[in-house]
N, C-alpha and C positions, 0 to 999 in steps of 0.2 A: 177404440180406447186403448191406451198404453198398458203394458203388462203390470207395471208398478201400481198404476192407479187401480187396476182390477183387483190386485192383491190387497190393497188398502181397503177398498170397499168391501171385499169379502171378509177381511178381518173385523171390520167395524159392524157390518150388518149381521154377522153370525149365520148367514145362509149357507148351510153346509150339507153335503151328502158324501157318502164314501162309495167305494167301488162295488160293494155288494148291492147297491140300489139306493134310491132316495130315502131319506129319513122323514117320516111323516110328522105333522105338527105336534101331535100329542107326545111322541117320542122326544122331539126337540125340547119340549118344555119339561120333561121329566127331571126331577131333582136328584142329583147324584150325591150331594153333600151339603152341609151347612156350616157356617162359621159364625158363632155368636148369633144364631138365628137368621143369618143372611144366606140365601140359597145359592148353590152353584148348579146350573142345569147342564144337560147334554149340549144344548145350544152354545153355552159358554165354552165348554170343553172342545167342541169341534172346531172352533175358531183357531185353536192352538194345534190340533192334531191332524188336520186334513191331509197335509202333504205326507206326514209320517205314515198315515193309514194307507195312502196310495202306494208308498214304497213297501209297506208290509205285504200288500197284495201281490207285489212283484216277487216277493221272496218266500211267501208261505201259502198254504192252502188248508182247507178243512179245519180240524181242531187246533192245529198250530196257528192258523190265521186268527181264529177266534181268541185264542190265548194271548196272541201278540197285540191285537186290538185292545183287549182288556188291560194289558200292561201299559200300553201307550196312554190310554184314557185315565188310568189310575195315577200315573205320573203327572199328567196334566192337571188332574183334580188337586193333587198335593201342591203343585206350583201355584195354582189359583188361590188355594188356602193361604199359602205363605205370602203371596202378594197382598191379599186382603189384610193379613195380620200386620205386614209392614206399613201399609197405607194407614191403618188404624193407629199404629204407633207413631207415625209421622205427625198425625193430627194432635198428638200430645206434646209435640216439640214446639219451641217458640219460633223456629224458622218457618217461613212460608214461601212457597214458589209464587211469585207475583202474577197477577192477571196479565201484566205486560209480557212476562216471559212466556206465558201460555199462548198469547196472541202472536208473539214472534215465532213460536214453534209451528203454529198453524200456518202462518205465511210461508215458512220454510218448507213445510210439508206440501203446500199447494205448488210451490216452485218445483219441488222434486217430482211432482206428479204432472208437470208440464203445463200448469195453469198460470196464466199471466196476471191474474188478479184474484182477489178474494171472491168477487162476484162470480167469476167463471168457475172457481172451485166449488162454491156452494151450489151453482147450477148443475154441475156434473153430479154432485152428491144427491141432489133432489131427483135428478133423472134416474138414478139408481135406487131410489127409495131409501137412502141412508139419512137418518136423522142427524142434523148438524149438532144439536145440543148433546146427543148421545156420543157423537164423535169427540166433541170437546171434553166431555167428562172422562171418556176413556183415555184420551191423550194426556190429560192432567194426571190420571191414575198411573199411567206408564212413566211420566216424568217424575212423579213421587217415588215410584219403585226404583228408578235409575238413581235418583238422588240418595236414597237410603243405601243402595249398594255401593255407590261412590264413597259414602261416608265410612262404610266398613273397610273399603280398600285403603283409604287414607290412614286409617288406624293401623292396618297391617304392614304398611310400608312397601318399598320397591325391592324386587329380587336383586341380589348381588350378581356380578359377572361370574363368580365361582359357582353359584347356584345354577345359573344358566348353562354353563359348560357341563357341570355334573349331570344335569337333566338330559342334555343332548347325548352324552355317553351312555346313559342308562336307557334311553328310549329311541335309539336310532331306527329300529325297525318300525316303531309306531309312527315316527315322524316322516318316514318315507311315503311317497305318493303311491297308493295302491292301484292296481289295475281295476278299472271299473267301466261299466257300460252306462251311458246316458240314454235312457229309453223313453219312448212315447208309446202309449197303448190305446188301441181302439177296441172296445169290448162290446159284444152283443149278448145280452142276457137271454138265457134259454126260455124264459117265460114271456119273451117278446112275441106279440102276435105275428104269425107267419114267419117264425124263426128260420126255418130252412131256406125259404125263398129270399129272406133278407140277407142271410149269410152268403148265399150264392151271388146275390146282387152286389154286395160289398166287395167280394173277391173279384168279381168281374171289373168293377170300377178301378180297384187298386192295380189290377193287372194291366189295364190300359191307360190309366191316368194316376200314377202313384203320388203325384203332387197334390191330389185331393185328400190325402190322409188327414191333415189337420181339420179340414172342413167336415169330414165324416166323423172324426173324433168328437167334435163339438156336437154333432147331431145325435150320436148314439151314446156317448160316455156320460156318466154322472160326474166325471172329472171336470168337464167344461174346458175352456181354453182350447189348446191344441193337443191334448192328450199326454202332455209331458208328466212323467212320474218321478224323474230325478235319476241319480246315479246309483247303481247297484254293483257290488263286487261280484265277479263271476261265481265264486264259491258260495255266495249267499242268495243267488237267484233261485226261484222256485223251479222244480225239476222240469215242468212242461216247457218253460221258456229256455232253460239251459239246453234242452234237447235240440232246439232249432237254432241256437246261437253257437254251435260248436265251431263254425267258421265265420266269425264276425266280419261283416262288411259295412262300413259306415254308409248311412243313407238307405240301406236295404230294408225292405218290409218283409217280415217273416209271418207266415200264417196262411190260413186260419189255424190257430192252436186250440185243440179241444181242452176245455176246463170242466170242472165239476158243475159249474153254474152257467155255462155258455161257451162261447168261442171268443178268441182274441187275436188281434194282429199286432205284432210288435215291430216298431221301427227303431233301428239302432241309429240314434242321432250322432253319437260320438263314442269312439273307443279310446279311453284314456289309458295309456301305457304306464307301467310302474316306473317310478323314478326314485333313486336312492337319496337319502337325506344328506344335505350339505350344511355344515355348521354356519358358515358365513351367511347363507341365505335363510337360516332358520332362527337366528337370534331374536328377531322381533317377535316371531310367532311363539317362541319359547317364553319370552318375557310375558306375553299375554296369557299363556297357559299357566305359568307360575303365579301371576297376579290373580288369575281366576281361582286357582287352587287355594291360595291364602284367603281370598274373599269368601270362597265356598265354606272353608273350615270355620271362619268367623261367623258366617251367616248361619251355618248349621247349629252352632251353639246359641246364637241369638234367637233363631226361630224356635229351638227347643224350649227356651225359656218362655217365649210368647205363647207357644202351644200349651204349656202347662197351665197358663192362666186363661185359656180360651175354652169355650164350649164347642167341640167339634163332633159332628155326626156324619157317618158314611151310610149311604143307602144302596150299595151295590157290592 
């Protein structure tokens, strides 16, 4: 199955776990907040936070990791609340996204996922136990959310060339490409039966057949896929990993690294070097940044008004 299709199915199915171990069914269904009586569960939140939580695991440990996970999930809860409020407000408007538009987007999604027909797309979804009607409902919700954001963008207008240049001058350092490590991780939890023997066996396999890293990552990780956790800046990586990455070599596997909850092997997929910002190559990016800033300001005011008239409850 292609990577994009896997990510789509993960997003829609809400089947999630994070690096600390699998989340059981009762935890997945626990309610974190409600909007006018409509619940937001941990299952809903994890569909948005999964990759961020893996990156957090690469940067933090102990109480700092717990605090970061809580921060990430709180932000996601607020985003879900805002989305629900926007969708509810949309339904008060006279404009409606047509069924034809939704069906067209489904077809485009199927094509992006490498499916040549709607039937093939639905068959793949069924094979992964993803409910088609749930997918369609979620897609419509996302289309509504995008429409409401575009409406706000149109109201705020387009940034001027002067605004673009002034932003570049004030944010050169932020616009520069920062040095980062693109990492994959294979983790063995210390509560795994036969932990020491398994750790020794994995090390032996990686020493003799390093190309099996993705296969082993799928076998042992709660991350799934091939263990990729994304890009992390050297100064933000957790100390255990920073210690073994002092001399970074692309493609090299480092470990086993002893952690408080097990051991891990880190593979450096790519070492991205720092690159200074260039105005000519940054204008389009700056335009998008400024458009987002204007939209976010307008959205914050709009959402604040909607929240004043909503019944919101947090349970964490």
